[in-house]
Z-matrix of the N, CA and C atoms (Angstrom, degrees):
N
C 1 1.464
C 2 1.535 1 110.04
N 3 1.282 2 117.58 1 146.53
C 4 1.431 3 123.45 2 -179.43
C 5 1.547 4 109.80 3 -98.33
N 6 1.328 5 111.50 4 104.82
C 7 1.446 6 116.27 5 -171.94
C 8 1.542 7 111.79 6 -82.83
N 9 1.319 8 118.14 7 -3.27
C 10 1.416 9 122.59 8 178.24
C 11 1.542 10 107.96 9 -72.53
N 12 1.335 11 113.25 10 -31.57
C 13 1.513 12 117.09 11 -175.97
C 14 1.494 13 112.98 12 -89.49
N 15 1.301 14 121.39 13 -8.09
C 16 1.464 15 122.74 14 179.81
C 17 1.503 16 112.46 15 -67.76
N 18 1.314 17 114.16 16 132.27
C 19 1.460 18 123.71 17 -175.01
C 20 1.421 19 113.66 18 -97.93
N 21 1.346 20 117.68 19 33.85
C 22 1.479 21 121.13 20 -179.59
C 23 1.438 22 109.73 21 -82.61
N 24 1.334 23 118.94 22 152.13
C 25 1.475 24 125.01 23 176.45
C 26 1.514 25 106.78 24 -63.19
N 27 1.345 26 113.26 25 152.01
C 28 1.496 27 117.45 26 173.67
C 29 1.495 28 108.67 27 -99.02
N 30 1.307 29 117.81 28 -4.89
C 31 1.530 30 117.78 29 176.78
C 32 1.519 31 102.27 30 -125.08
N 33 1.410 32 113.10 31 162.58
C 34 1.411 33 122.64 32 -179.30
C 35 1.538 34 111.17 33 -78.98
N 36 1.278 35 120.28 34 141.45
C 37 1.444 36 122.53 35 175.33
C 38 1.563 37 108.80 36 -131.56
N 39 1.324 38 114.71 37 154.10
C 40 1.494 39 116.13 38 176.17
C 41 1.562 40 108.06 39 -65.28
N 42 1.333 41 111.08 40 143.94
C 43 1.472 42 119.19 41 -179.40
C 44 1.563 43 108.85 42 -120.32
N 45 1.315 44 116.01 43 153.63
C 46 1.407 45 126.01 44 173.72
C 47 1.461 46 108.10 45 -80.80
N 48 1.275 47 122.69 46 107.37
C 49 1.470 48 123.17 47 -176.90
C 50 1.517 49 113.40 48 -68.35
N 51 1.202 50 115.28 49 -27.73
C 52 1.582 51 119.76 50 179.84
C 53 1.455 52 108.60 51 -67.56
N 54 1.283 53 115.51 52 -39.39
C 55 1.563 54 119.26 53 178.80
C 56 1.480 55 109.35 54 -66.34
N 57 1.358 56 116.35 55 -41.75
C 58 1.458 57 119.51 56 -175.49
C 59 1.524 58 110.10 57 -69.90
N 60 1.316 59 120.57 58 -34.09
C 61 1.389 60 124.84 59 -176.66
C 62 1.504 61 115.18 60 -86.11
N 63 1.297 62 117.42 61 -3.57
C 64 1.435 63 121.09 62 -174.76
C 65 1.601 64 113.79 63 -62.93
N 66 1.323 65 114.36 64 -32.12
C 67 1.471 66 118.49 65 -178.46
C 68 1.603 67 107.98 66 -72.89
N 69 1.248 68 116.11 67 -53.88
C 70 1.492 69 119.43 68 -173.36
C 71 1.548 70 114.45 69 -91.40
N 72 1.322 71 117.72 70 -25.51
C 73 1.488 72 117.42 71 -174.99
C 74 1.467 73 114.87 72 79.72
N 75 1.344 74 119.02 73 -4.35
C 76 1.458 75 122.59 74 -176.23
C 77 1.539 76 106.51 75 -135.95
N 78 1.306 77 113.76 76 123.74
C 79 1.584 78 118.72 77 -179.68
C 80 1.555 79 107.84 78 -64.68
N 81 1.367 80 117.34 79 -39.98
C 82 1.479 81 116.87 80 -177.42
C 83 1.514 82 113.90 81 -68.37
N 84 1.332 83 117.53 82 -35.05
C 85 1.455 84 119.80 83 174.13
C 86 1.479 85 112.22 84 -66.58
N 87 1.407 86 115.25 85 -40.15
C 88 1.464 87 115.94 86 173.75
C 89 1.515 88 112.90 87 -60.46
N 90 1.255 89 116.06 88 -44.54
C 91 1.508 90 119.61 89 -178.28
C 92 1.547 91 109.51 90 -63.63
N 93 1.356 92 121.12 91 -35.44
C 94 1.355 93 119.81 92 -176.98
C 95 1.532 94 109.02 93 -73.10
N 96 1.378 95 117.37 94 -35.86
C 97 1.476 96 122.02 95 175.02
C 98 1.560 97 109.30 96 -59.19
N 99 1.320 98 114.80 97 -43.48
C 100 1.533 99 117.32 98 -179.28
C 101 1.505 100 109.73 99 -68.12
N 102 1.330 101 117.99 100 -41.70
C 103 1.438 102 124.35 101 -174.29
C 104 1.560 103 107.31 102 -64.56
N 105 1.370 104 119.90 103 -48.11
C 106 1.430 105 119.68 104 176.99
C 107 1.457 106 115.24 105 -59.44
N 108 1.321 107 118.24 106 -42.96
C 109 1.438 108 123.70 107 179.58
C 110 1.597 109 111.94 108 -63.55
N 111 1.371 110 112.21 109 -42.18
C 112 1.454 111 120.00 110 177.70
C 113 1.543 112 108.17 111 -59.65
N 114 1.301 113 117.45 112 -41.93
C 115 1.465 114 119.82 113 -177.98
C 116 1.535 115 108.85 114 -65.15
N 117 1.344 116 116.38 115 -41.03
C 118 1.482 117 117.55 116 -178.80
C 119 1.527 118 106.34 117 -65.32
N 120 1.336 119 121.41 118 -44.83
C 121 1.437 120 120.72 119 -177.14
C 122 1.473 121 110.34 120 -62.96
N 123 1.325 122 119.03 121 -43.57
C 124 1.422 123 124.56 122 179.35
C 125 1.516 124 111.35 123 -56.20
N 126 1.329 125 116.45 124 -47.85
C 127 1.509 126 114.50 125 -173.78
C 128 1.545 127 106.52 126 -75.47
N 129 1.289 128 123.82 127 -26.75
C 130 1.474 129 122.74 128 173.31
C 131 1.417 130 111.19 129 -65.67
N 132 1.345 131 119.79 130 -43.96
C 133 1.476 132 121.21 131 178.64
C 134 1.560 133 111.53 132 -65.31
N 135 1.348 134 115.77 133 -41.11
C 136 1.433 135 117.87 134 179.80
C 137 1.532 136 110.70 135 -64.42
N 138 1.318 137 116.23 136 -39.71
C 139 1.467 138 118.31 137 -179.16
C 140 1.535 139 109.10 138 -64.40
N 141 1.297 140 115.91 139 -44.05
C 142 1.516 141 124.09 140 -179.58
C 143 1.445 142 108.14 141 -59.33
N 144 1.342 143 121.67 142 -46.12
C 145 1.469 144 126.71 143 -175.58
C 146 1.492 145 106.62 144 -67.34
N 147 1.293 146 119.73 145 -46.52
C 148 1.489 147 124.43 146 178.20
C 149 1.533 148 112.80 147 -54.11
N 150 1.367 149 112.94 148 -44.31
C 151 1.448 150 119.82 149 178.58
C 152 1.503 151 111.82 150 -60.58
N 153 1.393 152 115.01 151 -46.13
C 154 1.441 153 116.97 152 -176.96
C 155 1.515 154 113.17 153 -73.25
N 156 1.305 155 116.88 154 -27.71
C 157 1.503 156 119.94 155 178.73
C 158 1.569 157 106.66 156 -77.00
N 159 1.290 158 119.33 157 -31.15
C 160 1.415 159 123.53 158 -176.97
C 161 1.571 160 108.62 159 -62.84
N 162 1.306 161 118.61 160 -32.45
C 163 1.482 162 118.64 161 -179.95
C 164 1.490 163 110.20 162 -63.20
N 165 1.333 164 121.72 163 -24.85
C 166 1.396 165 124.30 164 -174.59
C 167 1.485 166 111.50 165 -97.41
N 168 1.288 167 121.91 166 -8.81
C 169 1.403 168 126.13 167 -171.86
C 170 1.544 169 109.75 168 -64.92
N 171 1.358 170 113.69 169 134.84
C 172 1.431 171 119.13 170 175.42
C 173 1.520 172 109.29 171 -110.05
N 174 1.310 173 114.72 172 132.49
C 175 1.490 174 120.97 173 179.56
C 176 1.465 175 111.11 174 -101.63
N 177 1.301 176 118.13 175 89.54
C 178 1.407 177 119.80 176 -178.31
C 179 1.633 178 106.19 177 -119.56
N 180 1.216 179 113.05 178 150.53
C 181 1.492 180 120.93 179 -178.17
C 182 1.576 181 110.29 180 -84.42
N 183 1.270 182 113.07 181 -19.22
C 184 1.447 183 112.19 182 -174.27
C 185 1.601 184 110.92 183 -88.41
N 186 1.196 185 115.71 184 118.06
C 187 1.488 186 122.02 185 -178.73
C 188 1.526 187 112.77 186 -75.30
N 189 1.288 188 118.17 187 -18.66
C 190 1.442 189 120.12 188 175.18
C 191 1.492 190 117.48 189 -68.34
N 192 1.283 191 117.57 190 -29.01
C 193 1.380 192 123.76 191 179.95
C 194 1.468 193 112.67 192 -88.54
N 195 1.307 194 119.05 193 116.95
C 196 1.419 195 121.93 194 176.99
C 197 1.577 196 107.01 195 -121.02
N 198 1.267 197 112.80 196 127.07
C 199 1.537 198 117.29 197 -175.20
C 200 1.439 199 105.28 198 -105.61
N 201 1.378 200 109.04 199 133.89
C 202 1.495 201 116.38 200 171.03
C 203 1.534 202 108.83 201 -103.42
N 204 1.280 203 114.12 202 117.30
C 205 1.454 204 119.71 203 -177.08
C 206 1.471 205 108.76 204 -103.79
N 207 1.302 206 115.73 205 120.35
C 208 1.487 207 124.55 206 -176.15
C 209 1.585 208 107.59 207 -57.13
N 210 1.322 209 112.06 208 -45.87
C 211 1.511 210 115.38 209 -172.16
C 212 1.543 211 109.54 210 -67.20
N 213 1.329 212 119.38 211 -34.43
C 214 1.496 213 122.68 212 173.75
C 215 1.562 214 108.22 213 -59.81
N 216 1.323 215 114.27 214 -49.39
C 217 1.491 216 117.13 215 -178.34
C 218 1.483 217 111.15 216 -58.93
N 219 1.348 218 118.51 217 -42.32
C 220 1.439 219 122.47 218 -176.16
C 221 1.497 220 109.74 219 -65.67
N 222 1.383 221 117.05 220 -45.07
C 223 1.547 222 118.14 221 177.62
C 224 1.438 223 110.53 222 -61.88
N 225 1.297 224 120.62 223 -41.19
C 226 1.502 225 121.11 224 177.41
C 227 1.518 226 115.08 225 -59.11
N 228 1.397 227 111.09 226 -44.06
C 229 1.455 228 115.04 227 176.24
C 230 1.461 229 115.49 228 -64.40
N 231 1.295 230 114.40 229 -33.06
C 232 1.516 231 118.52 230 178.44
C 233 1.518 232 112.31 231 -66.02
N 234 1.400 233 116.63 232 -40.90
C 235 1.460 234 119.58 233 -178.87
C 236 1.623 235 106.43 234 -75.14
N 237 1.219 236 121.32 235 -23.76
C 238 1.436 237 122.59 236 179.60
C 239 1.549 238 109.59 237 -71.83
N 240 1.408 239 115.91 238 -34.00
C 241 1.467 240 119.65 239 178.95
C 242 1.445 241 116.89 240 -76.23
N 243 1.391 242 114.37 241 -18.01
C 244 1.509 243 118.24 242 -177.78
C 245 1.563 244 110.18 243 -66.81
N 246 1.334 245 114.79 244 150.41
C 247 1.478 246 114.86 245 174.52
C 248 1.499 247 114.26 246 -56.67
N 249 1.340 248 113.32 247 151.14
C 250 1.486 249 116.79 248 -179.70
C 251 1.528 250 110.94 249 -67.61
N 252 1.299 251 114.87 250 155.82
C 253 1.488 252 121.67 251 179.68
C 254 1.497 253 109.02 252 -53.97
N 255 1.329 254 123.22 253 -44.31
C 256 1.430 255 124.02 254 -176.34
C 257 1.561 256 111.26 255 -61.68
N 258 1.345 257 116.09 256 -38.57
C 259 1.468 258 119.07 257 178.55
C 260 1.429 259 113.00 258 -69.39
N 261 1.391 260 121.13 259 -35.75
C 262 1.430 261 127.36 260 177.40
C 263 1.496 262 107.49 261 -64.88
N 264 1.358 263 118.76 262 -45.83
C 265 1.396 264 123.56 263 -176.92
C 266 1.564 265 110.58 264 -66.23
N 267 1.216 266 118.18 265 -36.91
C 268 1.530 267 126.11 266 176.53
C 269 1.486 268 107.31 267 -62.58
N 270 1.349 269 116.28 268 -50.18
C 271 1.510 270 119.82 269 -178.04
C 272 1.538 271 110.31 270 -62.66
N 273 1.273 272 115.60 271 -39.35
C 274 1.525 273 120.40 272 177.12
C 275 1.528 274 109.65 273 -63.45
N 276 1.295 275 116.19 274 -42.70
C 277 1.487 276 118.56 275 179.67
C 278 1.567 277 113.37 276 -67.32
N 279 1.282 278 115.69 277 -34.63
C 280 1.469 279 118.71 278 178.89
C 281 1.496 280 109.81 279 -71.50
N 282 1.406 281 117.24 280 -33.36
C 283 1.401 282 119.11 281 -178.96
C 284 1.502 283 110.34 282 -89.40
N 285 1.282 284 120.57 283 11.47
C 286 1.497 285 126.84 284 178.37
C 287 1.457 286 114.14 285 57.27
N 288 1.371 287 116.95 286 39.09
C 289 1.454 288 122.26 287 177.84
C 290 1.514 289 111.79 288 -97.04
N 291 1.324 290 119.75 289 -2.13
C 292 1.448 291 123.95 290 178.22
C 293 1.488 292 110.96 291 -100.99
N 294 1.307 293 116.08 292 130.51
C 295 1.469 294 122.19 293 176.94
C 296 1.471 295 107.52 294 -101.04
N 297 1.280 296 119.98 295 127.26
C 298 1.435 297 117.70 296 176.91
C 299 1.537 298 109.10 297 -142.28
N 300 1.297 299 117.45 298 149.28
C 301 1.457 300 123.82 299 177.02
C 302 1.435 301 110.93 300 -135.55
N 303 1.265 302 118.17 301 154.16
C 304 1.492 303 126.08 302 176.51
C 305 1.549 304 108.99 303 -119.20
N 306 1.244 305 118.33 304 100.30
C 307 1.443 306 119.67 305 179.56
C 308 1.524 307 117.27 306 -55.22
N 309 1.298 308 113.24 307 -33.94
C 310 1.539 309 121.38 308 179.56
C 311 1.539 310 106.96 309 -65.91
N 312 1.238 311 115.85 310 -43.12
C 313 1.545 312 120.08 311 -176.96
C 314 1.478 313 108.32 312 -68.59
N 315 1.377 314 118.67 313 -37.25
C 316 1.395 315 123.49 314 -177.12
C 317 1.557 316 110.03 315 -69.45
N 318 1.327 317 119.36 316 -41.58
C 319 1.396 318 121.53 317 178.03
C 320 1.481 319 110.29 318 -71.44
N 321 1.313 320 126.01 319 -32.23
C 322 1.460 321 127.54 320 173.06
C 323 1.511 322 109.63 321 -60.12
N 324 1.311 323 114.87 322 -45.90
C 325 1.542 324 120.94 323 -174.71
C 326 1.501 325 108.90 324 -68.28
N 327 1.335 326 117.16 325 -34.80
C 328 1.513 327 121.61 326 179.32
C 329 1.575 328 105.77 327 -68.59
N 330 1.343 329 117.08 328 -42.96
C 331 1.498 330 120.38 329 -177.98
C 332 1.540 331 107.73 330 -63.78
N 333 1.304 332 118.95 331 -40.54
C 334 1.464 333 119.49 332 -178.83
C 335 1.559 334 109.99 333 -65.95
N 336 1.378 335 114.53 334 -40.17
C 337 1.431 336 116.29 335 -177.95
C 338 1.584 337 110.86 336 -65.38
N 339 1.302 338 115.77 337 -34.96
C 340 1.441 339 123.20 338 -179.00
C 341 1.562 340 108.97 339 -68.17
N 342 1.320 341 113.29 340 -40.57
C 343 1.489 342 120.84 341 -178.50
C 344 1.593 343 111.22 342 -66.76
N 345 1.369 344 112.42 343 -36.96
C 346 1.426 345 118.00 344 -176.89
C 347 1.597 346 111.22 345 -71.53
N 348 1.302 347 116.96 346 -28.33
C 349 1.440 348 121.35 347 -176.12
C 350 1.469 349 112.60 348 -75.62
């Protein structure tokens, strides 16, 4: 995913809980959906950052020499300025870009349907 194009806020704002819970009906379920997505985003961003920084890594045996690479510093600063993973996940949830399913709920609904027949 291209996090440069994400329109999530970079700061926290108060949210209307009733609007967030409207899809699931349960605040804890909503929070778990957001937490799982935030973990996915965070790991993707970390992996991407590590790949970019790996390009500039210098493998020297001398511990006395420490190189400051301007490009590494700029890349790190860029990733620090991006919105946090939780805010990106919240924005995706509000825009209905997250697909989630609860297998326990689905099995209960199927049992209800079978009992009603």
